[in-house]
N, C-alpha and C positions, 0 to 999 in steps of 0.2 A: 224647912226649918218647921218643928212640930210646935203648936200653940196648946195652951191650957183649954178645955172644954168650957171653962167657966170665963173665958176671955171675951172680952168684947171686940176684940180683933186688934187690940192695942200691940200685940207681939208680932203681927203678921208684916213683914217687910213691905213697904209700898212700892216697891218695883220688884219684879220676877228677874232672877239672873235668864241672861241670855237675850234680853229685851233691847230696844233701841233706848229705853229709859235707864235701864241699867249701866248700859254702855256710856251714856253720856255723864251719867251721875258719877261714874267710877274715875272717869276723867277730872271732873271738876273736884272730886273729893281727894285726888291726888294733888292738885293745886288749890289748896283752899283759899290762897292768897292773890288768886289772879282771877280775872274776867276773860271770857273768849267769845270771838265773833261767831256766829252760824257756820261760817266758812271755814274757821280754824277749827272748829269741832268736827266738822265733816272730814278734814284733813287727818284729824287726830284717832278718828273711830272709822268703824265702817257703815256708819249710819248716813243715808243718803241726805243729800241736803235738802231736798224735798221734804224729809220728813223731822228734821232738825228742830224747825221752829215749833211746830205743832206739839212735840214731845215736850220741849223745854215748857211750853206754857202748860201742858198738864202737869209738869213737876212743880211748875209754880203755884198751880192749884192747891197743890198737896205742901206747899211751903217748903219744898226741899232745894229749890234754887230760887235767885233773885235775879233781876234785871237791872242793869246800870248802865243807861243811855243805851248802846246798841251791843253791850257786852253781858253774858251769862256767868253767874259764879254760883257756887254752893251758898246755901244760906246759912248765914254765921252760926245759928244755933246748931244746925245739922252737922256741920264739920266736926263737932265735938259729941255729938250723940251717937246712940247705938246704930243708926243707919249706917255710919262710917264704918263701925265695926264689923257688921254684917258683909259690907262690901270689901271689907279689908281681909277678912277670913276667907271670903270667895277668891281673892286674888292670890292668897297664900296657898289656897287649894289648887288653883290655876297653875301657879309656878312650881310648887311643890308636890301635888297630890299623887303624882305617879307611884303606885305601891311596886316595890322592886319586886316582890312576889307575884304580882299581876302580869308583869312582862315577861317573865322568865319561869316556866314551869319545870324546869330541871329539878329544882329541889323537892318536886313531889316526887320523883323517881327513887329519891333515895329516902325518903318516909317510909316507915314500917307498916303492912298490912294490918290495920287493927280491927279487920273483920266486918261483917254486915252488920254489927250493933253499934259501930263508931259512928 
């Protein structure tokens, strides 16, 4: 995601796609009214159990998640923030992002040759 040059980093998502943090945050954002144990989060994701607690602790330092007893949930203000939008857009891309033209190049055979200047 591009950021403004004069930005202080506010536009930068606090988690990178494809990371354990992103995967855990995605699950928590999908269920903003629920709390999960580390074991449950391990079962719902590909994040190893040994990494779940450490990753959640880092997310809590960024105020993205909260811990209630032994359960973890998305922080209340995060559920409605732009972080939720970023993750949601990435989920949409993951589910619907395949370009029909990218999978099948037969359409290119029917396209006219525009020459070397095209």
